[in-house]
C-alpha positions as CSV (number, residue, x, y, z in Angstrom):
1,M,-0.1,0.1,-0.1
2,T,1.3,3.5,-1.0
3,A,2.2,5.3,1.9
4,P,0.3,8.5,3.0
5,L,1.7,12.0,1.6
6,P,2.9,14.6,4.3
7,S,0.5,17.6,3.9
8,T,2.5,20.4,2.9
9,L,0.4,23.2,4.3
10,S,-1.1,23.4,7.6
11,R,-3.9,25.9,7.0
12,T,-6.5,24.6,5.2
13,R,-7.5,27.1,2.3
14,I,-11.6,28.0,1.8
15,K,-13.5,28.7,-1.3
16,I,-17.0,29.9,-0.8
17,C,-18.8,29.4,-4.3
18,G,-21.9,30.8,-6.2
19,L,-22.0,33.8,-5.2
20,T,-24.5,36.2,-6.7
21,R,-24.6,39.4,-4.8
22,E,-22.4,42.2,-3.1
23,A,-23.2,41.5,0.6
24,D,-22.7,37.6,0.2
25,V,-19.0,38.5,-1.2
26,D,-18.4,41.1,1.6
27,A,-19.7,38.3,4.0
28,A,-17.2,35.8,2.8
29,V,-14.3,38.2,2.5
30,E,-15.0,39.2,6.3
31,A,-15.4,35.6,7.5
32,G,-11.9,35.0,6.0
33,A,-12.3,33.0,3.0
34,D,-9.4,32.8,0.5
35,A,-11.4,32.5,-3.0
36,I,-14.8,33.6,-4.0
37,G,-16.4,31.5,-7.0
38,F,-18.6,32.7,-9.6
39,V,-20.6,30.3,-11.6
40,L,-20.7,31.3,-15.4
41,Y,-22.7,28.1,-16.6
42,P,-25.6,29.8,-17.9
43,K,-27.9,26.7,-17.3
44,S,-27.0,27.2,-13.2
45,P,-29.6,28.8,-11.2
46,R,-26.1,30.5,-9.4
47,A,-25.1,31.8,-13.0
48,V,-23.9,35.1,-13.4
49,T,-22.5,36.8,-16.6
50,P,-18.9,37.6,-16.9
51,A,-19.3,41.3,-16.6
52,R,-21.4,40.7,-13.5
53,A,-18.5,38.4,-12.0
54,A,-16.5,41.4,-12.8
55,E,-18.2,43.6,-11.0
56,L,-18.5,41.5,-7.9
57,A,-14.7,40.4,-7.8
58,S,-14.0,44.3,-7.9
59,R,-14.7,44.2,-4.3
60,L,-12.4,42.0,-3.2
61,P,-9.2,43.1,-1.4
62,P,-6.1,41.8,-2.3
63,F,-4.8,38.1,-1.8
64,I,-8.4,36.6,-2.4
65,T,-8.5,35.0,-5.5
66,P,-11.9,35.0,-7.7
67,V,-12.5,31.5,-9.2
68,L,-14.9,31.3,-12.5
69,L,-16.8,27.8,-13.0
70,F,-16.9,26.7,-16.7
71,V,-18.8,23.9,-17.9
72,N,-17.9,22.8,-21.9
73,Q,-17.6,26.1,-23.0
74,P,-15.9,27.6,-25.7
75,P,-11.9,28.7,-25.3
76,E,-12.9,32.0,-26.8
77,E,-15.4,32.6,-24.2
78,V,-13.4,31.4,-21.2
79,M,-10.4,33.5,-22.3
80,A,-12.4,36.5,-22.7
81,A,-14.1,35.9,-19.0
82,L,-10.3,35.1,-17.5
83,S,-9.4,38.4,-19.0
84,L,-12.1,40.4,-17.7
85,V,-12.1,39.2,-14.0
86,K,-8.4,40.3,-13.3
87,G,-6.4,37.7,-11.1
88,A,-8.9,34.9,-11.8
89,I,-8.5,31.1,-11.9
90,A,-10.4,28.7,-14.5
91,Q,-12.4,26.0,-12.6
92,F,-13.3,23.3,-15.4
93,H,-16.4,21.5,-14.4
94,G,-17.9,19.8,-17.6
95,D,-16.3,17.4,-19.8
96,E,-13.1,19.1,-20.9
97,T,-9.9,16.8,-21.9
98,P,-6.6,17.9,-20.6
99,A,-6.1,19.6,-24.0
100,Q,-9.2,21.6,-23.6
101,C,-8.1,22.8,-20.4
102,E,-4.8,24.0,-21.7
103,E,-6.6,25.3,-24.7
104,S,-8.9,27.6,-22.7
105,S,-6.4,28.7,-20.3
106,G,-4.4,30.0,-23.0
107,P,-1.9,27.8,-22.8
108,G,0.1,29.0,-19.5
109,R,-1.4,32.0,-19.4
110,F,-4.3,31.6,-16.9
111,R,-3.9,29.3,-13.7
112,Y,-7.1,26.6,-13.8
113,M,-8.3,23.8,-11.3
114,R,-10.1,20.5,-13.3
115,A,-13.2,19.0,-11.3
116,A,-13.4,15.2,-11.0
117,R,-16.9,14.1,-10.3
118,I,-16.8,11.0,-7.8
119,P,-19.3,8.8,-7.9
120,L,-21.7,8.3,-5.2
121,G,-21.8,5.2,-2.8
122,A,-19.8,2.2,-3.1
123,A,-19.2,3.3,-6.9
124,G,-16.9,5.7,-5.7
125,I,-14.1,3.4,-5.1
126,G,-13.8,2.7,-9.0
127,F,-12.8,6.2,-9.5
128,D,-9.0,6.4,-10.2
129,L,-8.2,9.7,-8.7
130,V,-4.6,9.0,-9.0
131,K,-4.8,8.3,-13.2
132,Y,-7.2,11.7,-13.4
133,A,-4.5,14.0,-11.7
134,S,-2.1,12.5,-13.6
135,D,-4.2,13.3,-16.8
136,Y,-4.5,16.9,-15.8
137,S,-1.2,17.3,-14.2
138,H,-1.0,20.9,-15.6
139,A,-4.1,21.8,-13.3
140,Q,-3.3,23.6,-10.1
141,A,-5.5,22.0,-8.2
142,I,-8.1,18.8,-8.8
143,L,-11.4,19.8,-7.2
144,L,-13.6,16.7,-5.8
145,D,-17.5,16.8,-6.4
146,A,-20.3,14.3,-6.5
147,H,-21.3,12.9,-9.8
148,V,-24.8,13.5,-10.1
149,E,-27.6,14.4,-12.9
150,G,-26.0,17.5,-14.4
151,Y,-23.0,19.5,-13.9
152,G,-22.1,20.2,-10.0
153,G,-22.6,18.0,-6.8
154,G,-26.2,19.1,-6.5
155,G,-25.3,19.5,-2.5
156,K,-24.4,15.5,-2.4
157,A,-21.5,14.2,-0.7
158,F,-19.6,11.2,-1.9
159,D,-17.6,8.6,0.3
160,W,-14.8,10.6,0.9
161,S,-12.9,7.6,2.9
162,L,-13.1,5.5,-0.4
163,L,-10.4,7.7,-1.8
164,P,-6.7,6.5,-2.5
165,P,-4.5,6.9,0.4
166,A,-2.1,9.2,-1.4
167,V,-2.8,11.6,-4.5
168,D,0.3,13.5,-5.8
169,A,-1.7,16.3,-6.2
170,H,-3.4,19.6,-4.5
171,L,-7.0,18.6,-3.8
172,V,-10.3,20.7,-3.1
173,L,-12.9,18.9,-1.6
174,S,-16.0,19.9,-2.4
175,G,-19.5,18.3,-2.5
176,G,-22.2,18.3,0.1
177,L,-20.0,20.4,2.7
178,T,-21.7,21.7,5.5
179,P,-20.4,23.4,8.9
180,A,-21.4,20.1,10.5
181,N,-19.4,17.7,8.1
182,V,-16.3,20.0,6.6
183,S,-14.1,18.8,9.7
184,D,-14.7,15.1,9.0
185,G,-13.7,15.4,5.4
186,I,-10.7,17.4,6.4
187,R,-9.8,14.6,9.0
188,I,-10.1,11.9,6.3
189,L,-8.5,13.7,3.7
190,R,-5.7,16.1,4.7
191,T,-2.9,13.6,4.6
192,R,-3.8,11.9,1.2
193,C,-2.6,14.9,-0.9
194,K,-0.3,17.5,-1.3
195,S,-2.5,20.1,0.3
196,L,-6.0,20.2,1.0
197,S,-8.4,23.1,0.5
198,V,-12.4,23.0,1.0
199,D,-15.2,24.6,-1.4
200,V,-18.7,24.9,-0.3
201,S,-21.9,26.7,-1.9
202,S,-25.4,25.1,-0.9
203,G,-24.1,24.4,2.8
204,V,-23.7,28.1,3.3
205,E,-27.0,29.4,1.6
206,I,-30.1,30.5,3.1
207,D,-32.6,27.9,4.0
208,G,-35.7,27.3,1.6
209,P,-36.7,27.0,-2.2
210,G,-35.5,29.5,-4.5
211,N,-32.8,30.7,-2.5
212,K,-29.7,29.2,-4.4
213,G,-27.0,31.6,-4.8
214,L,-28.3,33.4,-1.8
215,K,-25.9,32.8,1.0
216,D,-26.5,33.1,5.0
217,A,-23.6,35.0,6.4
218,G,-24.0,33.0,9.8
219,K,-23.5,30.0,8.0
220,I,-20.3,31.1,6.3
221,R,-18.8,32.2,9.7
222,Q,-19.7,28.8,11.1
223,F,-17.8,26.9,8.2
224,V,-15.0,29.0,8.5
225,A,-14.6,28.4,12.1
226,A,-15.2,24.9,11.5
227,V,-12.4,24.4,9.3
228,R,-10.3,26.8,11.6
229,A,-11.0,24.1,14.5
230,A,-10.1,21.0,12.4
231,D,-6.7,22.6,11.3
232,A,-6.1,23.7,14.9
233,S,-6.9,19.9,16.2
234,F,-4.0,18.9,13.7
235,S,-1.6,21.1,15.2
236,S,-2.2,20.5,18.8
């Protein structure tokens, strides 16, 4: 069995995704998020236009990274959006091949992450994350999300324990995270990769139907606090 990788970074980075309002951007920044995600997939209920993403991203202080989520969009659209939102990273969440990711990121001009869609339940053990990370070796990180109908995790969590014990990549855990379970995800995956970050969307939204894309500032603060508590448990 391959030995676990030592974690190279002690602090778990946090991305709050699917933001659509100024107040939510400000709340995420105030809570201590490291990255803010904007969905540019038109079919998503959290979708914003590139111009709106740029407007929202203009509120970010230095050292907080905007991330733009794309699903099977033409390279020229991707590069135009990345050029509009200064300092942005692309997140490819569709069926993009390694070559298409490289083309859409203009090769080497923009950084990108690649989403891996992990099957739910016991089927998750059949997903070869080591090979996937190798295939997308030029990605800055591999984002782990649940494989559900459509694109995006649908607020579902896959079985984190079924992932390989050692993946030579920076990983971003996503899919069904909440303030209540994020510490478990960090505990399970922290030593299995080069570094671990977390990405939350629906888990910090206002309760009730019709509120996709509308964040709850209190839940954001709780999520960040849970991540920091998990980090502290590793260093104690």
